N, C-alpha and C positions, 0 to 999 in steps of 0.2 A: 582486614575489614571486616563487620560483623555481616554475617550472610543474611540477615533480614534488611541491613542498610542496602547492600549491593541489589537485594531482591526489589526494593521500594525505587533505587533509580533506574534499574534495568525496567520495570513496567511504567513508570513515568515517562521514560524515552518512547516504550511501545505504545502506550495510549495516546501520546501525543503524534506520533507515526500514522496510526490507525484512523485518528479524526481526520488528518490531512487527506490520505488516501480514500476515505469515504467521501470528502468532500469533492475531491479530483473525479472522483468516479459518477458520483451525483450530477456535477456540472457537465461531465460530458454528454449524461443521458439528458438533460435539462437541455444543453444545447441543441443536440440532436433531435429531440422531440420539437424544436420549432422550424424544422425542414419539411418539408412537403412528403409526406408519408401516408400510408394506410394506418389504420387504429391497430390493424394485427401487427405490424412491423415495429410499433410502437412499444405495442405490448410485451413483444420478445424482448426488446430494450430493457424494459423496467425488470422483467421476470428474471433478466439475464443480471442486473443489479443486487436482486436480492440471492441468486443462486452464489455470486462470487462470495459473499458474506455468510453463507448457509442459514440464511434468516425466512427462507419460505416458509416450512412448517408454522414458526412462530409470528409469521404476518398474516398468514391464512388463518389461524384461528382467532386471530383479533380482529382483521378487517375482512376477509373471504377476498373478494373477487382483486385482481391487480388493477390499481388506479392511480395513476401519476402522482397525483397530488396527495393521496393518500400514504405511497411509498415515501415520497418525500417526507414526509411529516413524521413515519414511524423511524426513517433514519437520520432525521435530526434532530428534532425533541423529543422523542419518546422516551421518558426515564425507564420504562420497563425494558426496553432493549438495549443491552450493554456493549452494543456495538454502535450505537447512534452516536452522531457528534457531543451531544450535551453530554451523553454516558461517558464518552472517552475523555472529554475535558474534565469533566468532574474529578474520576478516576485519576488522571496524570497530577492532579492540582491537589488530590489526598495525598498521592504517593510521595509527592516534593514536600507538603506539609511535614509529614513524617519523619522526613531527614532535612529538615529545615537547616542544621548545625551543617551538614553536609554540604551543603550548596551557596555559590555565592549569591549576595544581596539580588543581583540582576536577575540571575536564573530564578530565584525565590519569585520577585516582585513579575518576571514575565508571566511566568505560571498562574500567578494568583489574579493578575490584570486580565489575564486571557479570560479564566473564569469568570469573573463579576463583569468583565464587559460582555460576554455571550450571553449571559443571563438578561443583561439590560437589554440587548437587541431582539431576543427571541421575545422578550415582555411588550418590547414598543410595535412589534410586528414589522421589523426592516426585513429579516426572512421573506415572509410573504410579498412584501413589496417590491423586493428585486432579488431572487434565487440567487443569481449569477454573481451579484456583487458580495452578498453574505458569504459563498463558497469561496471565492477570492480572499475573503477576510480571514476565513481559518487557514488556508494555505498561507497568507501573510505572517499570520501568529506562529505556524508553526517553523516556516523557515527564520524566523525571528527568534525561537527558542533555541533552537538548533545553534544559528550564529552565535546567541548571547553563551550559550555552553561551549563553545568551542573556543570564543574569543576571551572568556572570563576564567573557567575552570582550570585549577591545578590539573597536570598530563598526569596523573595518577589511576587509581584501580576505579574509583567514582566514576572518571570521564569513559575509560574502557567499558564500564559495564552499560554506561548509558549510550555508548556506540553501538554494542553488542545486540541491545533490545530494538534502535532505530533500524539496522540493518537487517537483523531477522526478520524484523515487522514488514520492513519493505520488498523483501525477498519472497516471503508470502504474497503480498499483495498483489507485484508484478505477475507473479505465476498463473495466481486465479484470473487476474483480467486476461492475460493473456488467452488461457486456457478457455473461459466463457466467449470472451469478444472472437475468436475463431471460430467457435460453433456456432453463433448466430450468423455469421454471412453463409447463404445456402449456395450461391455459384460455385462452382470448382475453382480454386486458386489459380490453376492452369489452363483451364479449358477456355473455349469462345463463349465470351456473354453479349448478351444484347448492351445495347447504347445505354438503354436506361439501367442497368446491372449495372455497367460500369460505371455511371456517374453516381451511383447509387454506393457503390463500394468505394469510389474516391471519397466520399465525404465519410464514409463508416470508419476508413482507415484513417484519414486524417484527424476524426475526433479521438480515436484509440490513440495517436502521436502526441494529440494536445493533451490528452488526460495525463501523461506522464511527461510534458514538458518537453517532447522529442520532436516535433515538426520542424522546426527549423536544425535539430541534429540532424534530423533524416535528411532534409535537403544539402545539410553542407557535405556529409558523409557520402552520400550515393550520386546526387546531382540527376537525379532522374525522378520520372512519375512514380508513385505509388505502389509497390508490388508486396503484397502479403509474405511472400518468403524473405523479403527485405525487412519488412516490419519486424519478423519474426526473429530473424537474426540481431538486428539492433536490440530488442528488448531481452531477448537469453542472451547472447554469445560475446556482443561489444564489452570490452572493459573498461573505456573511456565514456561509455553513456552511463550517466550517475545513477538510474533507476533501472537499470538492468540487473539479471540474474547473476552474472558474472561481477558486475563490479561490486554487488552487495553482500557477495560470499567473500572478495577479496577483503572487503572490510571486517567481515565476521572472523575471518582466519586472522588476520592482523591482530584484532584487537583481543581474542582467545589466547593468542600467545602472549600478550601481554597481562593478561590476567592468570596464566595456567599454574596448578597445582600439581599436588601426587598422584591426585586422581582423576584429572582431566585428560589423561594421554589417548584415550578411545574417541572422547569426543572430538578431541584436536584434529586425530586421526580422519575419522568421518567427514569433517568439516573439509580437510585438506582434499581427501577423495573425490567429494563432490564439487570444489574449485576446479580441482584437475581437468574433471569430466567435462566443464563448461569451457576450461582454457582450449581445451585440443577438441573439442565439439566440434561438429561440421552440420550447417542447420541444413543440407539436402538430406544427409544422415537421417537427422531428427525426424524431418519431415516422411521421409519414406518410411520409416519405422513406427510412423504414429505420435504427434503432437501431443495429442492427448492423453497420452499413456506416460510420455516422458515428462509431462507436466504433472501429473498424478503423482508417479514415482517421484518428482524434486519436491512437492509438497508435502508427501509423508516423511522423505529425509528432513526437510526443514522442520519439521513438527517433533520429527524424532531429537534433531539439536537441541530445540528449544526445550525438551523434555530434560535432556543430558546435562543442558548448561544448570537447570533449576535443581537435579541432582547433584551435580558436583560442585555448585558456587553458593546455592541462593536457598537452599534449605539446610536449617541447623541440624550440626549432627547431634 
C-alpha cells in the first residue's frame, strides 16, 4: 500500500474518533453544569475540558476568561480550532476524499453525509437549541462510521491502518480524561469526606463513567458504590472495557502486527511492552506511585508510538 494512502486512512479514523471524544467530554461537562454547584466548581470543569485538549492558551488568546458558552462554541464550531468537532469532521472527510478509491461506497457516503449534515445542523442553530442532542448525534455518527468500516471493508492493510488510528486516538484521550478528572476532585480518594462531598463525588464519578459509556459496565463489574480507585482500574487496566487503556493497546498491538514491515520491529516492541505493563499492572501500585506520573508517562509513550508509526509506515521513503 502507498504510504500516503495509509496516512489518509490513519488520520481519517483518528479525526473521527477525536470528534466523538470531544463530544463525549463536552456532553459530560454540559450535563454536570446542570447540577447545583458553585460558579467556581463549574469553572474548574470547563478549564479541565480545555486542559485535556491542551487548548487553554489558544482559547484564552481568543476569548479571555473561561465561560461555559464560549468554551462550547470554541470546541464545537470554531474553524480556527483544529480540535473542534467541526474541524475534526472536516479533516476526516477530506482524508476520506483523498482515498475515495480505497474505501467502500458505504464508508465514503457515511463520512460525506456526516460532514454535510453537521454543517446543516450548525447553520440551523440545532446545537444551541439542544447541545445534549447534538453531542449524541456526533457520537452516533462515529459509531456508524466505525460499524460501516468493519462491516464493509476488506480485512486488509487499509482496515488495519484505520483501526490503528482509532485506538491510538482513544488511548490518548482516555488517559487525558482520567488524568484531568482525577485532578479535579479535591477530596482525598480514601479519606473521610462530608456528606456533601460524597454526594458531589458520586455525581462527578458517575459523569466520568458516562462520558466513556462505562456507568452500566461499572455496575456490572463491581456491583458496589462508585469508588475512585475502581473507576481508575476500569478505565486503565480492564481489558474487557472497550475504552480502557488496556483494551486500546490490545488493538494497537494486534493491528501493528498485521501491517508490520522490515523497519517496524522497534515500534512493535515498544507497543508490546506498554501493553504488557497494562496487562500485568496493579491499580493500587499505580495509585501509590502517583496516578498523574503514570498517565503522563503513558501519554508520552503513546505519542512516541504515533510518531514511530508515521515514520515506519506513513511518510514516503
